[in-house]
C-alpha positions in Angstrom: 0.0 -0.1 0.0 2.8 2.4 0.7 4.0 1.7 -2.8 1.1 3.8 -4.4 1.7 7.4 -3.1 5.4 6.6 -4.1 4.3 5.7 -7.9 2.2 8.9 -7.8 4.9 11.0 -6.5 7.4 9.8 -9.1 4.7 10.4 -12.2 4.4 13.9 -11.0 8.1 14.3 -10.5 8.7 12.9 -13.9 6.0 15.4 -15.3 7.8 18.2 -13.8 11.1 16.9 -15.1 9.6 17.0 -18.5 8.1 20.5 -18.1 11.6 21.6 -16.9 13.0 20.4 -19.9 10.5 21.0 -22.7 8.6 24.1 -21.2 9.9 26.4 -23.8 8.9 24.1 -26.7 5.5 23.5 -25.0 5.0 27.1 -24.8 6.1 28.0 -28.4 3.7 25.3 -29.5 0.9 26.4 -27.6 1.5 30.0 -28.9 2.0 28.8 -32.5 -1.4 27.3 -32.4 -3.5 29.5 -30.1 -2.3 33.0 -31.1 -3.1 32.1 -34.8 -6.4 30.8 -33.6 -7.1 33.6 -31.7 -6.6 35.9 -34.5 -8.7 34.1 -36.5 -11.6 34.2 -34.1 -11.0 37.8 -33.1 -11.1 39.1 -36.6 -13.8 37.1 -38.2 -16.6 39.0 -39.7 -19.9 39.2 -37.6 -22.8 37.3 -39.3 -26.3 38.7 -38.3 -29.6 36.8 -39.0 -33.0 38.5 -39.3 -36.3 36.3 -38.9 -39.6 37.1 -40.1 -42.3 35.0 -38.7 -45.6 34.2 -40.6 -48.8 32.9 -39.6 -51.1 30.5 -41.8 -54.3 32.0 -41.3 -57.1 29.1 -42.6 -60.1 29.8 -44.3 -62.4 32.2 -42.6 -65.5 30.9 -44.1 -66.5 27.7 -43.0 -66.3 24.8 -45.6 -69.8 23.6 -44.8 -70.9 27.0 -46.6 -68.1 27.5 -49.3 -65.8 24.5 -50.2 -62.3 26.0 -51.0 -61.0 24.9 -54.2 -57.6 24.3 -52.6 -57.5 21.9 -50.1 -56.2 22.5 -46.6 -53.8 19.3 -46.8 -51.9 21.4 -50.0 -50.5 23.8 -47.2 -47.2 22.0 -46.7 -47.1 21.5 -50.5 -47.5 24.8 -51.5 -45.1 25.9 -48.8 -42.6 23.9 -50.4 -43.5 24.8 -53.9 -43.0 28.5 -53.0 -39.7 27.8 -51.5 -38.4 25.9 -54.3 -39.4 29.3 -56.3 -37.8 31.4 -53.9 -34.5 29.7 -54.2 -34.6 29.6 -58.0 -32.1 31.4 -59.7 -34.4 34.2 -61.1 -35.4 35.2 -57.6 -32.1 35.0 -56.0 -30.6 37.2 -58.9 -33.4 39.9 -57.9 -32.4 39.6 -54.2 -28.7 39.9 -55.3 -29.2 43.0 -57.4 -31.9 44.8 -55.2 -30.0 44.6 -52.1 -26.3 44.5 -53.3 -25.6 41.3 -51.8 -22.1 41.2 -53.7 -20.3 44.3 -51.8 -17.7 45.5 -53.3 -17.8 43.4 -56.2 -15.4 40.8 -54.7 -17.4 38.0 -55.5 -19.4 36.8 -58.9 -23.0 37.0 -59.3 -23.0 33.4 -59.5 -21.2 32.8 -56.3 -23.2 35.6 -54.5 -26.5 33.7 -56.0 -25.3 30.5 -54.8 -24.1 32.0 -51.2 -27.5 33.7 -51.0 -29.5 30.6 -51.4 -27.7 29.0 -48.5 -28.2 31.8 -46.2 -31.8 31.6 -46.5 -33.4 29.1 -43.9 -37.3 28.5 -43.6 -38.7 26.7 -40.1 -42.0 25.0 -39.9 -43.9 25.2 -36.8 -46.8 22.4 -36.8 -49.0 21.3 -34.2 -50.0 17.4 -34.1 -53.5 16.6 -34.9 -55.8 13.9 -33.8 -55.1 11.7 -36.8 -51.5 11.9 -36.4 -50.2 14.2 -39.0 -49.2 17.8 -38.1 -50.6 20.9 -39.4 -48.6 24.0 -40.2 -49.6 26.9 -38.2 -46.5 29.1 -38.8 -43.2 29.4 -40.2 -40.3 31.5 -40.0 -38.3 32.9 -42.8 -34.7 33.8 -42.1 -31.6 35.5 -43.9 -28.0 36.0 -42.7 -25.4 38.5 -43.4 -22.8 40.8 -42.6 -25.3 43.9 -42.5 -27.9 44.1 -39.8 -30.2 46.2 -41.7 -29.7 44.7 -45.1 -30.7 40.9 -43.7 -33.6 42.6 -42.0 -34.7 43.9 -45.3 -34.1 40.6 -47.1 -36.2 38.6 -44.5 -39.0 41.0 -44.9 -38.6 40.7 -48.8 -38.9 37.0 -48.5 -41.7 36.8 -46.0 -43.4 39.3 -48.6 -42.8 37.1 -51.4 -44.3 34.0 -49.4 -47.5 36.2 -48.9 -47.8 37.2 -52.3 -47.0 34.0 -54.1 -49.6 32.0 -51.6 -52.3 34.8 -52.7 -51.3 34.2 -56.3 -50.9 30.7 -56.3 -54.4 30.0 -54.5 -56.1 32.5 -56.6 -54.6 30.8 -59.8 -55.9 27.6 -58.9 -59.0 28.6 -58.1 -59.3 30.5 -61.3 -57.8 27.7 -63.4 -60.4 25.3 -61.8 -63.2 27.8 -62.5 -61.9 28.3 -66.1 -61.4 24.5 -66.7 -65.0 23.9 -65.5 -66.2 26.6 -67.5 -64.6 25.1 -70.6 -65.7 21.3 -69.8 -69.2 23.1 -69.1 -69.2 24.7 -72.8 -68.1 21.5 -74.1 -70.8 19.1 -72.6 -73.5 21.9 -73.1 -72.7 21.6 -76.8 -72.5 18.0 -77.0 -76.1 17.8 -74.8 -77.4 20.2 -77.6 -76.6 18.0 -80.3 -77.8 15.2 -78.6 -81.3 17.0 -78.3 -81.1 17.9 -82.1 -80.7 14.3 -82.7 -83.6 13.4 -80.5 -85.7 16.2 -81.8 -84.8 15.3 -85.3 -85.6 11.4 -84.4 -89.2 12.4 -83.2 -89.7 14.3 -86.1 -88.9 11.4 -88.6 -90.3 8.8 -86.6 -92.9 10.5 -84.4 -95.7 8.1 -85.6 -93.8 5.2 -84.6 -92.9 5.9 -81.4 -94.4 3.9 -78.2 -96.5 6.6 -77.0 -98.4 6.7 -80.2 -99.1 3.0 -80.3 -102.5 3.4 -78.4 -103.6 6.0 -81.2 -102.2 3.8 -84.1 -104.1 0.9 -82.8 -107.2 2.8 -82.6 -106.8 4.0 -86.2 -106.0 0.6 -87.3 -109.3 -0.6 -85.7 -111.4 2.1 -87.2 -109.8 1.3 -90.8 -110.5 -2.3 -90.3 -114.0 -1.3 -89.4 -114.2 0.7 -92.7 -112.8 -2.0 -94.5 -115.8 -4.1 -93.3 -118.3 -1.5 -94.0 -116.8 -1.1 -97.7 -117.0 -4.9 -98.4 -120.6 -5.0 -97.3 -121.2 -1.8 -99.4 -119.4 -3.7 -102.4 -121.6 -6.9 -101.7 -124.9 -5.0 -101.7 -123.8 -3.2 -105.1 -123.3 -6.5 -106.6 -126.6 -7.7 -105.4 -128.4 -4.6 -106.6 -126.8 -5.1 -110.3 -127.7 -8.7 -110.2 -131.4 -7.6 -109.2 -131.4 -4.8 -112.2 -130.2 -7.6 -114.6 -133.0 -9.8 -113.7 -135.7 -7.0 -114.1 -134.6 -5.6 -117.5 -132.8 -8.7 -119.2 -134.5 -10.9 -121.8 -133.2 -14.0 -121.7 -130.0 -14.1 -124.2 -130.4 -10.4 -124.4 -127.1 -9.2 -123.1 -125.1 -6.4 -123.5 -122.7 -6.8 -126.4 -119.7 -6.1 -123.9 -121.6 -8.4 -121.3 -122.2 -5.5 -119.1 -125.8 -5.9 -119.0 -129.3 -5.5 -120.9 -129.4 -3.0 -123.8 -131.6 0.1 -123.2 -132.6 -0.2 -126.7 -134.1 -3.9 -126.2 -136.0 -2.8 -123.2 -137.2 0.3 -124.6 -138.8 -2.0 -127.8 -140.3 -4.3 -125.3 -141.9 -1.2 -123.7 -142.8 0.4 -126.7 -144.6 -2.8 -128.0 -146.4 -3.1 -124.9 -147.6 0.4 -124.9 -148.6 0.0 -128.7 -150.7 -3.1 -127.8 -152.4 -0.8 -124.9 -153.0 2.0 -127.2 -154.8 -0.4 -130.0 -156.9 -1.9 -127.5 -158.4 1.9 -126.5 -158.0 3.8 -129.8 -157.6 3.2 -133.7 -154.4 3.4 -135.8 -155.2 6.9 -136.7 -154.6 8.3 -133.4 -151.4 10.2 -133.2 -150.0 8.4 -130.3 -150.3 5.1 -131.8 -148.4 6.4 -135.0 -145.8 8.0 -133.0 -145.3 4.8 -131.0 -145.2 2.9 -134.4 -142.5 5.1 -135.7 -140.6 4.8 -132.4 -140.6 1.2 -132.5 -139.8 1.2 -136.2 -136.8 3.2 -135.6 -135.7 1.1 -132.5 -135.9 -2.3 -135.2 -134.0 -0.7 -137.6 -131.2 0.3 -135.1 -131.1 -3.0 -133.6 -130.9 -4.5 -137.1 -128.1 -2.1 -138.3 -126.6 -2.4 -134.4 -126.3 1.4 -134.3 -127.1 4.0 -131.6 -130.7 4.9 -131.0 -131.4 8.4 -132.0 -131.6 11.3 -129.9 -135.2 11.6 -131.1 -136.0 8.2 -129.4 -134.5 8.8 -126.3 -136.1 12.4 -125.9 -139.4 10.8 -126.8 -138.9 8.5 -123.8 -137.0 9.6 -120.9 -137.2 6.7 -119.0 -134.5 5.1 -121.4 -132.2 7.3 -119.4 -133.4 6.7 -116.0 -132.8 3.0 -116.8 -129.6 3.5 -118.2 -128.6 5.3 -115.0 -130.0 3.0 -112.9 -127.9 0.1 -114.5 -124.8 2.2 -114.3 -125.4 3.1 -110.5 -123.9 -0.1 -109.2 -121.2 -0.1 -111.3 -120.3 3.3 -110.4 -120.5 2.5 -106.5 -118.5 -0.5 -106.9 -115.8 1.4 -108.6 -115.6 4.1 -105.9 -115.9 1.3 -103.1 -113.1 -0.6 -104.6 -110.9 2.6 -105.0 -112.0 3.3 -101.2 -110.9 -0.1 -100.4 -107.4 0.1 -101.7 -106.8 3.5 -100.2 -108.0 2.0 -96.8 -105.6 -0.9 -97.3 -102.9 1.3 -97.9 -103.7 3.0 -94.7 -104.0 -0.1 -92.9 -100.4 -1.2 -94.1 -99.1 2.0 -93.1 -100.5 2.0 -89.2 -99.5 -1.8 -89.2 -96.0 -1.1 -89.9 -96.1 1.8 -87.2 -97.1 -0.5 -84.7 -94.6 -3.1 -85.8 -91.5 -0.7 -85.6 -92.6 0.6 -82.2 -90.5 -1.7 -80.4 -87.3 -1.0 -82.6 -87.9 2.9 -82.3 -88.5 2.4 -78.6 -85.2 0.8 -78.2 -83.5 3.4 -80.3 -85.1 6.5 -78.7 -83.8 4.7 -75.3 -80.2 4.6 -76.4 -80.2 8.2 -77.6 -82.3 9.3 -74.3 -79.7 7.3 -72.1 -76.9 9.1 -74.0 -78.8 12.5 -73.6 -79.4 11.7 -69.9 -75.9 11.2 -69.2 -74.9 14.3 -70.8 -77.7 16.0 -69.0 -76.5 14.5 -65.5 -72.7 15.7 -66.3 -74.1 19.0 -67.3 -75.9 19.5 -64.1 -72.8 18.3 -62.4 -70.3 20.4 -63.9 -73.0 23.5 -63.7 -73.0 22.9 -59.8 -69.2 22.5 -59.6 -68.6 25.4 -61.9 -70.8 27.6 -59.5 -68.9 26.2 -56.5 -65.6 26.6 -58.5 -66.6 30.5 -59.0 -67.6 31.0 -55.3 -64.4 29.6 -54.3 -62.5 31.8 -56.5 -64.3 34.9 -55.0 -63.9 33.6 -51.5 -60.2 32.9 -52.3 -59.8 36.9 -53.0 -61.3 37.7 -50.2 -61.6 35.2 -47.2 -59.4 32.4 -48.3 -56.4 31.1 -46.6 -53.6 33.5 -46.3 -50.1 34.1 -44.9 -49.9 36.8 -42.7 -46.6 38.4 -41.2 -46.9 37.8 -37.6 -43.6 39.3 -36.6 -41.5 41.3 -39.2 -37.7 41.1 -39.1 -35.8 43.9 -37.5 -32.4 44.6 -37.6 -30.6 42.2 -35.0 -28.5 43.6 -32.3 -26.3 40.7 -31.8 -24.5 38.7 -34.2 -25.6 34.9 -34.9 -22.2 33.7 -35.6 -19.3 33.3 -34.7 -19.6 32.2 -31.3 -16.1 33.6 -30.3 -16.4 32.2 -26.6 -17.0 28.8 -28.0 -14.3 29.3 -30.7 -11.7 30.3 -28.2 -12.3 27.6 -25.8 -11.7 25.2 -28.5 -8.5 27.2 -29.6 -7.2 26.9 -26.1 -7.8 23.1 -25.8 -6.2 22.6 -29.2 -3.3 24.5 -28.3 -2.9 22.4 -24.6 -3.1 19.4 -26.7 -0.8 20.5 -29.4 1.9 21.5 -26.7 1.4 18.3 -24.8 1.7 16.3 -27.9 5.1 18.4 -29.0 6.5 17.7 -25.5 5.6 14.2 -25.5 7.1 13.6 -29.0 10.3 15.4 -28.4 10.9 13.3 -25.0 10.2 10.2 -27.3 12.8 11.2 -29.8 15.4 12.2 -27.1 17.8 9.5 -26.5 20.0 11.1 -23.9 20.1 10.0 -20.1 18.8 13.0 -17.8 19.1 10.9 -14.4 20.8 8.3 -12.6 17.5 6.3 -12.5 17.5 6.7 -16.4 20.9 5.3 -16.6 20.4 2.5 -14.1 17.3 1.3 -15.8 19.0 1.2 -19.1 22.0 -0.8 -18.0 23.2 -2.9 -14.8 26.8 -1.4 -15.0 27.2 0.5 -11.6 27.5 4.0 -11.7 30.8 5.3 -10.2 30.7 9.1 -10.4 28.9 12.0 -11.8 30.5 14.6 -13.7 28.8 18.0 -13.5 28.4 20.0 -16.8 31.5 22.6 -17.4 30.3 25.8 -18.9 32.5 28.3 -20.2 32.1 31.9 -20.6 32.2 31.5 -24.6 29.6 28.9 -24.1 27.4 31.1 -22.1 27.5 33.8 -24.4 27.1 31.4 -27.6 23.9 30.3 -25.5 22.6 33.5 -25.0 22.9 34.4 -28.9 21.1 31.4 -29.7 18.1 32.2 -27.4 18.0 35.3 -28.6 18.1 34.4 -32.1 15.3 31.5 -31.2 13.4 34.2 -29.6 13.4 36.5 -32.4 12.5 33.6 -34.8 9.7 32.4 -32.9 8.2 36.2 -32.5 8.7 36.8 -36.3 7.4 33.4 -37.2 4.3 33.9 -34.6 3.9 37.2 -36.2 3.9 36.0 -39.8 1.5 33.3 -38.8 -0.9 35.8 -36.9 -0.7 38.3 -40.1 -1.8 35.4 -42.4 -4.7 34.3 -39.5 -5.7 38.0 -39.9 -5.7 38.0 -43.8 -7.5 34.6 -43.9 -10.3 35.7 -41.1 -10.8 39.4 -42.3 -14.1 39.4 -44.1 -14.1 35.5 -44.8 -17.8 35.0 -44.6 -17.3 31.4 -45.8 -14.9 30.6 -42.8 -17.4 31.7 -40.5 -20.4 29.9 -42.2 -17.8 26.6 -41.6 -17.2 27.4 -38.1 -20.5 28.0 -37.4 -22.3 25.0 -35.9 -25.6 24.3 -37.6 -25.2 26.8 -40.5 -26.5 29.4 -37.8 
């Protein structure tokens, strides 16, 4: 147990011995690391960050009354879209040129645009919802740079860009939706009108064959069939009338040369002979009527013998000849009219019969046209409703839609966001101490000389007889002093050069500040 304190004391003594031998090396190494690092930390430019906070104002009109054309789930997507637009070359070029983000012209426009894009930062602030997805309620837009006033102006310009682009995007999408629906509505309206015209033309062409006309067609068909039956009965009666007349006026074998019935002259001759017999029974042959009757009989007999027509005088002498002729021709005239009427009725029956038979086919064709028209009509009604909703939503977007409102505009920051000099100084001290300790240990490791009796005894078992002290002459002392002075001047000059180089490296080096700033702050 008594060996442990002795080991601790020997370790402490060894460290003290090393310090006494290597203190100047450690001091110079520490200074060579710490002083340039301190110079860099002290002369690094200050980087300021200005932040503008924006609040997401949701739709102010309940969706139960007006449904937005831009859904709420698109907020995050829209924010990301605006961010990508904001980081585009066109917007970054506009920022660089407007706010002169290439001070003194030390950097090219391309480098300034690239650096400006890295200096912009967007942070979303969301709240957890019941269904597990966070909804963005606010977000912060920040910009970092060397001039406090400029970074505040840039941050506010970015916030205004978000506000303006959000309004334009929502209004644009609502307007595009409304315009698209109007275009579709007009197109469907034109197609619906074409279907209406097709149905109208179909009804004009086949209106009498449509299913709703079947009862009327059947009724008309029944009426025509009844008229046909009546016509047939009338023809039968006319035929019977003609047969009766033929029996009344015709002698056996006395037929019209054309076979149409008894000749009127034969009938007249028979009647004149009958009248002559009656006249002779009452009067003598000198009676004027008897003579006149004889002459009429003679004319008729002569006409019958020659086959020629009866003279008008004979017909005028006896008007009954004309009555007989008319009575005989009446059934033929009636039959002719009835047969013509029958033909007309049969044609009409065929027409109405075809209408009734075509009704199922026309019904199917009309149903196909009606289905197409109904589909177009329903689509038109749906598009009309959506178009009205889209127009209402577009109007609502311009007045009460979701908006980005600048809750806290950016002001010129009072304290720099980077670099964190205290942290960097502490890191520099630690690095310098580590370098000094490593240099001392390396020098001890490379030094093969013996400094104590214990070192010599541990190296060899040969006993140590005596110790000769170091003999220092005056010349050696002077030479040692000159070497120390030269080394001191050299170290000082070297440190000065390194510090000057560090100053040149740190002065105005924004890129180094960004590299040394943790998290890109």
